[in-house]
N, C-alpha and C positions, 0 to 999 in steps of 0.2 A: 495478564498484563499488570506490572507492578503499579504504575500510575497512570489512572486513565486520563489524567490531564495530558499526558504526552501526545504529540502529533504522531500521525501515521506518515512515515517518510517512504515515499516511491522512488529510487534512485532512477538516473536517466538509463534508457535500455543499453543492455551489453551487446555483443557482436551477434548474439542469435536473437534478440529481440525480448530477452528476458530482463526484468526489472526487480532488484533487490528491494524488498520491503521490510522496515524495521520500526519500531517504536522504541524512542530511547536509543540505548546500546543494545538492545534485542533484536536480533536478526528473526524475522517470521518467515523467511523464505524467499525463493525465486518465483516471480508470478510471470505468467505469459499471456495474461488477460485481465480484465477487471474481476470477473468471476474467481480466480485466484485471490487477487486483494480482499475481496470480502470474505473468502474462506479463512485467510489468515486473520483477518479482523475478529470473526467469529470465534476462532480458537483462542484469540488473546481475550475473549470475553465482553467483545461488542457485539450488539445486536444488528447483523447485516440488513435487517428491514428498515431499520431506523437511520442509515447512512445514506449521505448524498455525498457523490464525490467532489461538488463544489463547495463543500463545507469547509472551514478553516481547519477541521481536524486532520485534513489530507494536505501533506506537503509533497506537491508532483514536481520532481526535478527533471530537467531534460525535457519537458512535455507534458501535457496533461493525459488523462484517462484515455485518450484516442491515440496516443502515441506508443508503439511498441515495437516501432523498427528504427534502427540507428540510422 
């Protein structure tokens, strides 16, 4: 991840329930669960064990971490 101060943006669910995850302009992938979000964060250099989904690092759009269906 280029700048660790960028927020992790989780876009609203798509037709299949997947949510695009990005940091800044960099797309990390399509998540189908919070496990995917944590894995993308790990790949971006964040420690998933130190993350909490209610932290301001995360920008949940179209619903929080419990929303995966459109």
